[in-house]
C-alpha positions as a Markdown table, in Angstrom:
| # | Residue | x | y | z |
|---|---|---|---|---|
| 1 | Unk | 42.8 | 67.0 | 61.5 |
| 2 | Unk | 43.3 | 63.5 | 60.3 |
| 3 | Unk | 46.6 | 63.2 | 62.2 |
| 4 | Unk | 44.9 | 64.4 | 65.4 |
| 5 | Unk | 42.2 | 61.7 | 65.0 |
| 6 | Unk | 44.8 | 59.0 | 64.5 |
| 7 | Unk | 46.7 | 60.2 | 67.5 |
| 8 | Unk | 43.6 | 60.1 | 69.6 |
| 9 | Unk | 42.9 | 56.5 | 68.4 |
| 10 | Unk | 46.5 | 55.3 | 68.9 |
| 11 | Unk | 47.2 | 56.9 | 72.2 |
| 12 | Unk | 45.0 | 54.7 | 74.4 |
| 13 | Unk | 46.2 | 51.6 | 72.5 |
| 14 | Unk | 49.8 | 52.6 | 73.1 |
| 15 | Unk | 49.1 | 53.2 | 76.8 |
| 16 | Unk | 47.4 | 49.8 | 77.1 |
| 17 | Unk | 50.3 | 48.0 | 75.4 |
| 18 | Unk | 52.8 | 49.8 | 77.7 |
| 19 | Unk | 50.8 | 48.7 | 80.7 |
| 20 | Unk | 50.9 | 45.1 | 79.6 |
| 21 | Unk | 54.7 | 45.2 | 79.4 |
| 22 | Unk | 54.9 | 46.6 | 82.9 |
| 23 | Unk | 52.7 | 43.8 | 84.2 |
| 24 | Unk | 54.8 | 41.2 | 82.3 |
| 25 | Unk | 58.0 | 42.7 | 83.7 |
| 26 | Unk | 56.6 | 42.4 | 87.2 |
| 27 | Unk | 55.5 | 38.8 | 86.6 |
| 28 | Unk | 59.0 | 37.7 | 85.4 |
| 29 | Unk | 60.9 | 39.6 | 88.0 |
| 30 | Unk | 58.8 | 38.8 | 91.0 |
| 31 | Unk | 57.3 | 35.4 | 90.3 |
| 32 | Unk | 60.4 | 33.9 | 88.8 |
| 33 | Unk | 61.0 | 32.6 | 85.3 |
| 34 | Unk | 58.8 | 29.5 | 85.4 |
| 35 | Unk | 55.8 | 30.9 | 87.1 |
| 36 | Unk | 56.1 | 34.3 | 85.6 |
| 37 | Unk | 56.4 | 33.1 | 82.0 |
| 38 | Unk | 53.6 | 30.6 | 82.5 |
| 39 | Unk | 51.3 | 33.5 | 83.7 |
| 40 | Unk | 52.2 | 35.6 | 80.7 |
| 41 | Unk | 51.5 | 32.8 | 78.3 |
| 42 | Unk | 48.1 | 32.3 | 80.0 |
| 43 | Unk | 47.3 | 36.0 | 79.7 |
| 44 | Unk | 48.6 | 36.6 | 76.2 |
| 45 | Unk | 47.6 | 33.4 | 74.4 |
| 46 | Unk | 45.1 | 30.6 | 74.2 |
| 47 | Unk | 47.5 | 28.2 | 75.8 |
| 48 | Unk | 50.7 | 26.4 | 75.3 |
| 49 | Unk | 51.3 | 23.0 | 73.7 |
| 50 | Unk | 54.7 | 21.4 | 74.2 |
| 51 | Unk | 56.0 | 18.4 | 72.3 |
| 52 | Unk | 59.3 | 16.7 | 73.1 |
| 53 | Unk | 59.7 | 18.2 | 76.6 |
| 54 | Unk | 61.4 | 15.0 | 77.7 |
| 55 | Unk | 64.3 | 15.8 | 75.3 |
| 56 | Unk | 65.3 | 18.8 | 77.3 |
| 57 | Unk | 68.1 | 18.0 | 79.8 |
| 58 | Unk | 67.1 | 18.9 | 83.4 |
| 59 | Unk | 70.6 | 20.2 | 84.2 |
| 60 | Unk | 74.0 | 21.0 | 82.7 |
| 61 | Unk | 75.0 | 23.5 | 80.0 |
| 62 | Unk | 72.2 | 23.9 | 77.5 |
| 63 | Unk | 71.9 | 26.1 | 74.4 |
| 64 | Unk | 68.3 | 26.3 | 73.1 |
| 65 | Unk | 68.2 | 27.4 | 69.5 |
| 66 | Unk | 64.8 | 28.6 | 68.1 |
| 67 | Unk | 63.1 | 30.4 | 65.3 |
| 68 | Unk | 61.8 | 33.9 | 66.2 |
| 69 | Unk | 58.2 | 34.7 | 65.2 |
| 70 | Unk | 58.1 | 37.3 | 68.0 |
| 71 | Unk | 55.4 | 38.2 | 70.5 |
| 72 | Unk | 55.2 | 35.5 | 73.2 |
| 73 | Unk | 57.8 | 33.2 | 71.7 |
| 74 | Unk | 60.5 | 33.8 | 74.4 |
| 75 | Unk | 58.2 | 33.5 | 77.4 |
| 76 | Unk | 56.5 | 30.5 | 75.9 |
| 77 | Unk | 59.9 | 28.9 | 75.5 |
| 78 | Unk | 60.8 | 29.7 | 79.1 |
| 79 | Unk | 57.6 | 28.2 | 80.3 |
| 80 | Unk | 58.1 | 25.1 | 78.2 |
| 81 | Unk | 61.7 | 24.6 | 79.4 |
| 82 | Unk | 60.9 | 24.6 | 83.1 |
| 83 | Unk | 64.5 | 25.7 | 84.0 |
| 84 | Unk | 65.1 | 28.6 | 86.3 |
| 85 | Unk | 68.6 | 29.1 | 85.2 |
| 86 | Unk | 67.7 | 30.4 | 81.7 |
| 87 | Unk | 69.1 | 33.5 | 80.0 |
| 88 | Unk | 67.6 | 35.1 | 76.9 |
| 89 | Unk | 69.9 | 36.5 | 74.2 |
| 90 | Unk | 68.2 | 39.6 | 72.8 |
| 91 | Unk | 68.8 | 42.7 | 70.7 |
| 92 | Unk | 69.5 | 45.9 | 72.6 |
| 93 | Unk | 66.0 | 47.4 | 72.2 |
| 94 | Unk | 65.0 | 50.3 | 74.5 |
| 95 | Unk | 61.7 | 48.7 | 75.5 |
| 96 | Unk | 63.4 | 45.6 | 76.6 |
| 97 | Unk | 66.0 | 47.6 | 78.6 |
| 98 | Unk | 63.0 | 49.3 | 80.2 |
| 99 | Unk | 61.8 | 46.0 | 81.6 |
| 100 | Unk | 63.7 | 46.7 | 84.8 |
| 101 | Unk | 63.1 | 43.3 | 86.5 |
| 102 | Unk | 63.0 | 40.9 | 83.6 |
| 103 | Unk | 66.0 | 42.4 | 81.9 |
| 104 | Unk | 68.2 | 40.9 | 84.7 |
| 105 | Unk | 67.9 | 37.6 | 82.8 |
| 106 | Unk | 68.6 | 39.2 | 79.3 |
| 107 | Unk | 71.9 | 39.0 | 77.6 |
| 108 | Unk | 71.8 | 42.1 | 75.3 |
| 109 | Unk | 73.6 | 42.2 | 72.0 |
| 110 | Unk | 74.0 | 45.4 | 70.1 |
| 111 | Unk | 75.4 | 46.3 | 66.6 |
| 112 | Unk | 78.6 | 47.7 | 68.2 |
| 113 | Unk | 81.5 | 45.2 | 67.5 |
| 114 | Unk | 83.2 | 45.6 | 70.9 |
| 115 | Unk | 79.8 | 45.2 | 72.7 |
| 116 | Unk | 79.0 | 42.1 | 70.7 |
| 117 | Unk | 82.3 | 40.5 | 71.7 |
| 118 | Unk | 81.6 | 41.3 | 75.3 |
| 119 | Unk | 78.1 | 39.8 | 75.0 |
| 120 | Unk | 79.5 | 36.7 | 73.4 |
| 121 | Unk | 81.9 | 36.2 | 76.3 |
| 122 | Unk | 79.0 | 36.6 | 78.7 |
| 123 | Unk | 77.0 | 33.9 | 76.9 |
| 124 | Unk | 80.0 | 31.5 | 76.9 |
| 125 | Unk | 80.5 | 32.2 | 80.6 |
| 126 | Unk | 76.9 | 31.2 | 81.4 |
| 127 | Unk | 77.2 | 28.0 | 79.4 |
| 128 | Unk | 80.5 | 27.1 | 81.1 |
| 129 | Unk | 78.7 | 27.7 | 84.4 |
| 130 | Unk | 76.2 | 24.9 | 83.5 |
| 131 | Unk | 73.3 | 27.3 | 82.8 |
| 132 | Unk | 70.7 | 27.6 | 80.0 |
| 133 | Unk | 70.9 | 30.1 | 77.2 |
| 134 | Unk | 68.1 | 30.8 | 74.7 |
| 135 | Unk | 69.2 | 32.2 | 71.3 |
| 136 | Unk | 67.4 | 33.2 | 68.2 |
| 137 | Unk | 70.1 | 33.0 | 65.4 |
| 138 | Unk | 68.1 | 34.9 | 62.8 |
| 139 | Unk | 68.9 | 38.1 | 64.7 |
| 140 | Unk | 65.4 | 39.5 | 63.9 |
| 141 | Unk | 61.8 | 38.6 | 63.6 |
| 142 | Unk | 60.9 | 35.7 | 61.4 |
| 143 | Unk | 57.6 | 34.7 | 59.9 |
| 144 | Unk | 55.4 | 32.4 | 62.0 |
| 145 | Unk | 55.5 | 28.9 | 60.4 |
| 146 | Unk | 51.7 | 28.6 | 60.9 |
| 147 | Unk | 51.3 | 31.7 | 58.6 |
| 148 | Unk | 54.1 | 31.1 | 56.1 |
| 149 | Unk | 55.9 | 27.8 | 56.4 |
| 150 | Unk | 58.0 | 28.1 | 53.3 |
| 151 | Unk | 59.3 | 31.5 | 54.3 |
| 152 | Unk | 60.0 | 30.3 | 57.8 |
| 153 | Unk | 62.1 | 27.4 | 56.5 |
| 154 | Unk | 63.9 | 29.7 | 54.0 |
| 155 | Unk | 64.9 | 32.0 | 56.8 |
| 156 | Unk | 67.1 | 29.3 | 58.3 |
| 157 | Unk | 69.6 | 29.9 | 55.6 |
| 158 | Unk | 70.2 | 33.4 | 57.1 |
| 159 | Unk | 71.0 | 32.1 | 60.6 |
| 160 | Unk | 74.2 | 33.2 | 62.3 |
| 161 | Unk | 76.9 | 30.5 | 62.7 |
| 162 | Unk | 77.3 | 31.5 | 66.3 |
| 163 | Unk | 75.9 | 28.1 | 67.3 |
| 164 | Unk | 79.1 | 26.4 | 66.1 |
| 165 | Unk | 81.4 | 28.8 | 67.9 |
| 166 | Unk | 79.5 | 28.7 | 71.2 |
| 167 | Unk | 79.4 | 24.9 | 71.2 |
| 168 | Unk | 83.2 | 24.9 | 70.7 |
| 169 | Unk | 84.0 | 27.5 | 73.3 |
| 170 | Unk | 81.6 | 26.1 | 75.9 |
| 171 | Unk | 82.5 | 22.4 | 75.9 |
| 172 | Unk | 79.9 | 19.8 | 76.9 |
| 173 | Unk | 77.1 | 22.2 | 76.0 |
| 174 | Unk | 74.1 | 20.4 | 74.5 |
| 175 | Unk | 72.2 | 22.1 | 71.7 |
| 176 | Unk | 68.5 | 21.6 | 71.6 |
| 177 | Unk | 66.6 | 22.9 | 68.6 |
| 178 | Unk | 63.1 | 24.3 | 69.3 |
| 179 | Unk | 60.4 | 25.2 | 66.7 |
| 180 | Unk | 57.9 | 27.8 | 67.7 |
| 181 | Unk | 54.6 | 28.3 | 65.9 |
| 182 | Unk | 51.2 | 29.8 | 66.4 |
| 183 | Unk | 52.3 | 33.0 | 68.3 |
| 184 | Unk | 50.7 | 35.3 | 65.8 |
| 185 | Unk | 46.9 | 35.1 | 65.5 |
| 186 | Unk | 45.6 | 34.1 | 62.0 |
| 187 | Unk | 42.6 | 36.3 | 62.4 |
| 188 | Unk | 44.9 | 39.3 | 63.3 |
| 189 | Unk | 47.1 | 38.5 | 60.3 |
| 190 | Unk | 44.0 | 38.6 | 58.1 |
| 191 | Unk | 42.7 | 41.8 | 59.5 |
| 192 | Unk | 42.3 | 44.6 | 56.8 |
| 193 | Unk | 44.8 | 46.8 | 58.6 |
| 194 | Unk | 47.4 | 44.0 | 58.4 |
| 195 | Unk | 46.6 | 43.0 | 54.9 |
| 196 | Unk | 47.2 | 46.6 | 53.7 |
| 197 | Unk | 50.9 | 46.3 | 54.7 |
| 198 | Unk | 53.5 | 45.6 | 52.1 |
| 199 | Unk | 55.3 | 42.2 | 52.5 |
| 200 | Unk | 54.5 | 39.3 | 54.8 |
| 201 | Unk | 56.8 | 40.5 | 57.6 |
| 202 | Unk | 55.2 | 43.9 | 57.8 |
| 203 | Unk | 51.8 | 42.3 | 57.7 |
| 204 | Unk | 52.8 | 40.0 | 60.6 |
| 205 | Unk | 54.2 | 43.1 | 62.5 |
| 206 | Unk | 50.8 | 44.8 | 62.2 |
| 207 | Unk | 49.0 | 41.6 | 63.3 |
| 208 | Unk | 51.3 | 41.5 | 66.4 |
| 209 | Unk | 50.3 | 45.1 | 67.3 |
| 210 | Unk | 46.6 | 44.2 | 67.0 |
| 211 | Unk | 47.1 | 41.2 | 69.1 |
| 212 | Unk | 48.8 | 43.1 | 71.8 |
| 213 | Unk | 46.1 | 45.7 | 71.9 |
| 214 | Unk | 43.0 | 43.7 | 71.5 |
| 215 | Unk | 42.0 | 40.7 | 73.6 |
| 216 | Unk | 39.9 | 39.2 | 70.9 |
| 217 | Unk | 43.1 | 38.2 | 69.0 |
| 218 | Unk | 44.7 | 36.3 | 71.9 |
| 219 | Unk | 42.9 | 32.9 | 71.6 |
| 220 | Unk | 45.7 | 31.3 | 69.5 |
| 221 | Unk | 47.5 | 28.3 | 71.0 |
| 222 | Unk | 51.3 | 28.5 | 70.9 |
| 223 | Unk | 53.1 | 25.2 | 70.0 |
| 224 | Unk | 56.7 | 24.4 | 70.8 |
| 225 | Unk | 58.4 | 21.3 | 69.5 |
| 226 | Unk | 61.8 | 20.4 | 71.0 |
| 227 | Unk | 64.1 | 18.4 | 68.7 |
| 228 | Unk | 66.6 | 15.7 | 69.6 |
| 229 | Unk | 69.6 | 17.1 | 71.6 |
| 230 | Unk | 72.7 | 17.6 | 69.5 |
| 231 | Unk | 75.9 | 17.0 | 71.4 |
| 232 | Unk | 79.3 | 18.2 | 70.1 |
| 233 | Unk | 81.4 | 15.5 | 68.6 |
| 234 | Unk | 84.5 | 15.4 | 66.4 |
| 235 | Unk | 83.7 | 16.2 | 62.7 |
| 236 | Unk | 80.2 | 17.4 | 63.5 |
| 237 | Unk | 79.1 | 20.7 | 61.9 |
| 238 | Unk | 76.9 | 21.9 | 64.8 |
| 239 | Unk | 75.5 | 24.8 | 62.7 |
| 240 | Unk | 74.5 | 22.5 | 59.8 |
| 241 | Unk | 73.1 | 19.8 | 62.2 |
| 242 | Unk | 71.0 | 22.4 | 64.0 |
| 243 | Unk | 69.6 | 24.0 | 60.8 |
| 244 | Unk | 68.8 | 20.5 | 59.4 |
| 245 | Unk | 66.9 | 19.7 | 62.6 |
| 246 | Unk | 65.0 | 22.9 | 62.6 |
| 247 | Unk | 64.1 | 22.4 | 58.9 |
| 248 | Unk | 62.6 | 19.1 | 59.8 |
| 249 | Unk | 60.7 | 20.5 | 62.9 |
| 250 | Unk | 59.3 | 23.5 | 61.0 |
| 251 | Unk | 58.4 | 21.5 | 58.0 |
| 252 | Unk | 56.4 | 19.0 | 60.1 |
| 253 | Unk | 52.7 | 19.7 | 60.1 |
């Protein structure tokens, strides 16, 4: 009986969330990256605040490296960048594959070694072609700095060293660090359902579900801060330089 009650409660919520993803897919696929992502940010959040936009090159190969608190982080980053040549590196999740229109701008990476090598070559090809690639080196969801700053900073130590390799293989690529915060609603994070979850990441995951399902939790303003561009140079450890820059950006109030 209890299972049936839960199913009846969750069913409409799941349908609502699925409907939102369909709408977002249409926005990105039909309106273009700039207008589509801006529309999604307006619909899913309380607005977007961008700092350091002038640091983003208007053209040329660009690797944008960001933390990954989830939810609207990728579309907020697309809206903040203002470049229509952007590609988003993402895990091979079925629900992202199902976004028929938007997925045309995704570079999927799976756990399969051969597939990962193929994806890596596609990323390098886009950069060599002078385009923009967005990458989240953590390889998974991280805590929102506005909810757990210390944990967000600590997560940087787990980042993939792919930044270094990409910058070497795609010469002249400029790396721009971007700190994203405020995507997860504090009120949703403090909801009793979220607080019952074990661990901060599970709590944030529940908060994200509440935020997707209930409009009352979408008033938060997302903030993106772009760091100073990091250009490859002899003797420069691009990975260390990027992580240091991110540490400073996330650590800033």
